[in-house]
N, C-alpha and C positions, 0 to 999 in steps of 0.2 A: 731886323730888329723890331720894326713895326708889326710884322706878321706875328712874331712871338708874343708881343704885348696883346694883340687882338685875340690870339688863341687863349692866352691866360685870362683875359677878361671874359671870354666866352665860357670858359670852364668855371669861373667864379660865379657867373650868372646862373649856370646850370645847378650849382651847388645849393642855391637858396630857393630854387623852384620846387614845387610840390612834386614828389615822385613816389611811385608805388614801391620802389626798391631803393633803399638807401645807397648812396654812392659808395663805390668800392674804395675810394680814396679821396682826399681833399688836398688843396694847396695851402701852404702857409702864406703869411704876408709877403715873404720874400720871393714867392713864386717857385719855391724849391720843394722837391719831394721829401717827405720825412725819412729819417734814418732808422726808425724803429720798425719792427715787424708789423705787418698789416693784418688786422683781424679779418676774418671772412665776412662776406656780405650777409646781411640778414636773409634768411631763406635759402642760403647756400652754405650751410655749415659742414657739408661733407668735406673730407680731407683733400679731395682732389681739386677743390676750389680755393684752398688756402694758398696765399701768395706771401712770400717772405722777401725781404730786401736786405741788402748789405751795402756798405760803403767801401770803396777801394781807397788806395793810398793817396789818390789825387783829390779825394773828397767827393767823387761822383757816386751817386746811389744807383744800384742795379737791382732788378727783380730776379729772384730765383724762379726755377720752374715750379709749376703747380705740383702739389703733393704734400706729403707729411713732412714733419720736421726732419732736419738732417741728422746724420749719425753724431756729428759733433755737438749739436744742440742737445741730443738725448744724453750724452755723456755729462752734460752740465746740470742735468736734472737729478737731484739726490734721490727722489722717490723712485725714478726709473732705475737708477743704479742699484738701489737697495733691493728692488724686486728682481732685477737680473741676477744680482749676486746670490740672493736667497734661492732662486730657481736653480742656478748652477750648483750651489752647495748641496741642495737636496738631491739633484740628479746625480751628482758625483758620489754622494753617500749611498744612494740606492744601487748605483752601478758597482761600487766596491763591495757592498754587502752581499750582492747576489753573484759575485764572481766565484767560480769553482775551477778546480784543476783536474784535468783528466790524468788518471794514473798511467805510468809507463811513458807516454809521450810528453807529459808535463805541460800540455797546452791549456791555457786558461780560456774559459768561455763564460758568457753571461747566461744565467738561467733565471727566468722570471716566473716560471711555472713551479708551484710547490710540489713536493713529493706526493702529498695527499691527492692533489688534483691529477697529477700524472697517473697515479694508481687507479683513481676513479674512472678516468677516461679509458684506460687500458682494460679495465674489467667490463665496462660497457661494450667496448668493441669486441672483446672476447666472447661475451654472452651472445652478441649478435652473430658473430662468426659461427658459433656452435649451433645456433638455431638455423642458419642458412645451410650448413653442411652436415646436419645431424644424421642424414642417411649415409654419409661418406666417412664419418669419423669412426676409427677403429676402437674397439673396447680396450680397456687397460690390460686385459689378459692376452691380447694378441702378441705374438713373438716380435713383430715390428715395433710395437709400442714399448714392449719390455726392453728392447735393445736401445731405443732412443732414451728411455727413462734411465737405464743403467749408465750409459755414457754421460748423459746430461747431469745426473747426480754426482758422478765422479768428478766432473768439471766444477760443479758448484762447491763441492767439498773443499776444493783448493783455492777458492776465491780469496779468503782472508790472507793467506800467505803470499798469493800472487799480487794482490792489490792492497797492501796495508796503508793505513793512514786515513786522513779525512776524506780524500777523494773518492773512497768507496764505502764510506760509513753508511750510506743509504741502503746498501745491499743486505744488511741484517734484517730489514723490514720487508724484503721482497718475498712474495709467496710464489715460488716457481711452479709452473705446470707445463707438461709436455703433451702435445696432441699430434696424432698422425692422421692425415687426411688421404683417402684413396683418390688419387688423381695422377695422370701421366705427367703433370707439370714437374719440371726440374726446378724446384723452388723450396725455400724455407724462409720464415720470417719470425720476428718477435714483436709482441705488443708491449706497451708500457706496463710495468708491474710484473714482468717475468713470464709472460704467456708465450711459449715457444711452439710454433707450428711447423711441421715437416710434411712434405708431400711424398707419397710412395714413389713417384717418378724419380725423385732425387736419391732415394735409398737404393733404387735399382742401379742408378748410375754410379753411386759410391757405396759399395756393399761392405767395405772393411771398416773396422772400428776407428782406425787412424783417420780415414777420409771423413767419416761421419763426425768424428771429434773436431775436425777442422771446421766443418760447417756449424756445428753446435757452439763451438767456442766463439766463432764470429758473431753469432746471434746473441749469445750471452754478453759479449763485449759491448754490444749496443746499449744494453741496460746499465752496464758498468759506467759507461761514458755519458749516460743520460742524453743520448742523441735525440730522442723524441722530444724531450723538454726543450732542448736547444733549438730544434727546428721550429717549435711553436714560438719561441722568443724571437728568432730571426724573422719569422713571418710577419710579426708586428712591425719591425723596422723596414722590411721589404715593402709592406703595404704603405707605410708612411712615405717611403721614397717614391713609390709609384704615384701617390697623390700629389706630392711636391712637383714631380716631373710633368704631371698632367696640367698643372697650372701654367707651365711654360710651353709645353708642346701638346697639342690636342690630337694625339695619335695613340689611342688606348692600346691597340694591338701591337704597335711598334714598341711602346714602352714596356708592356708585359713581356714580350719576347726578349727585349734587351736585358731586363732585370733577371729573367729566368736563365738566359745563357751566360750572363756576366756574373751573377751572384748565386742564384738558387741551385743550379746544377753543379757548379764547382763545389759549393758547400756540401751537397749530398755525396759527391764522389770523395771528398776529403774524409767525411764520416766513415765511408766504406773502407778506405785505406786504414783509418785509425782502428776500426773494429778488427781488421785483419791482423794488425800489429799486436793488439791486446789479446786477440784470440789465440795466436800462436804461442804467446807467453803462457796463457792459461792451459793450453793442451800440453805444453812441455812440463808444467808443474804437476799435471795429473798423469804423467808418464805415458803420453801419446806422442809418437815420433813426429817432431816438427818438420822433418825433411819431406814428409808426405804433402805438406800444405801447399807449396808452390805448384806441385803437379795437379792438385785439385782444381786450382784456378786456370791452369793451362788447359786442362780438360774442358772446363767450362768455356774457355776462349775459343775452342775449336767449333763450338756450336753457334758462333756469332756470324757465320756465313758471310765473311768478307766485309762486314760493316764496322770494322775496328776503327777506322779513321773518323767516321761519322759519329760513332758512339763515344769517342773521346770527348766530344764537346756537347752532344745532344742527349746524353744518357744520364740517368741518376746514378749509375754504377760505372766504375772504371772498367776498361777492357780486361779480359782474363790475363793477357800477356803483361799488362801493366801491374796487375796485382801480384802475379808470380814473380816479376822482377823485384818489386819492393819486399816481398817475403824472403826472397833469396838474400837480399841485403840484411834482413833481420835474423837470418839463421844462426850466425855465431852466438848472439846473445840468447837465443832460444835454446840452442844446444847446451850452452853453459848452464842454463836453468834446468834443463833435462838431466844433465849429469849431477848437478847439485841436489836434485830431488831423489837421488839414489835409484834411478830407473834403469832397468836392464835394457841393453840395446835390442834385445830380442822380444821385449814386452809386446810391441805391436805386431810384429810379423808372425811369430809362432802362435801367439794367443789368438790372433785373427783366424789362422788356419784351423786351430782346434775348435773355435766356436763355430766356424763355418761348417765343419764336418758334423759337429754335435747337433747343429740346427737341421742339417740335412737328414740325419737319422731320426731326429725327434719329430719332425713334421715336414710336410712337403714344402720345397722351396717356394718362397713368395716371389713369383716371377710376373704374373699378370695382375691386372687390377681386380679381376674377379676373385682371385685367390687371396687378395688382401682383405676382402670383405668377410664378415662373419658368416 
């Protein structure tokens, strides 16, 4: 008891002494700690020096840990509540306003990139690509280019009936262009704004119209679903997530790899599957046999050289076998559209044979890269 009184007297004497820094707290006449929140010391206004107190049911006062105000205290501040509510309302409104629905699959996705910006960046990338490959780009009069152009235009002609409604309203403003590049690569891609590029190596691997229509339908479907704009939108949130995780874990490479494997790559593979499903519907409406499509991706899968299990998780594209399996599941609806379009069962097979022989007599077959060049 006497020790407590001496300690209290000692604290009281320190309170009245001159000090460079004001005391963090003081005792009242009863020698008890105050029950109100304590203000920070002068010179130490940072939030980590703020100490708060609370009183329990027995009347004892306790200090909280150093730091900012508790969540419960924030809920009692009307200004903070108003700010949080306004932020949430604006964020929700922006989210709902920018939601779009992908045709056929019905998947809703958030798109923050405007159609004008998407087209602008696509045209810039296309101009750069043409400059880099200007010596390898075939002229518009070349048989290979004419073939790609013919099939591509046939597919585009059936876009409105295949994808009606608001989900594909942006397609009316797309200026489609088809480019063939002399290269042994088995590849094709599309840039935002409808710039489709095909390599001659792919045309050699898939010489028939039905096979090429499968590939072109897939690329056109990426534009239909606005996958490029969705990727840009997702990159914003993926970057924010990486920054948030870096605050907690200071392992940049581990975080980047985790986000890539867990979010970015699965998103990319989902877009490829979605483009396959949209593409098979489009080729069916344009009277190209959808039964050829699974075989196209099975053929591509044979070139994966035993890396199927690894590429399932570490690749931007699904394996050929996975894509073929999903397309086989989608065949009934594609065949129904094929029949509803009034297409003959022999449209693809006999017409491909006729065009193949016509090309053979008209010009020398384009087999090597040199023969693809002008």
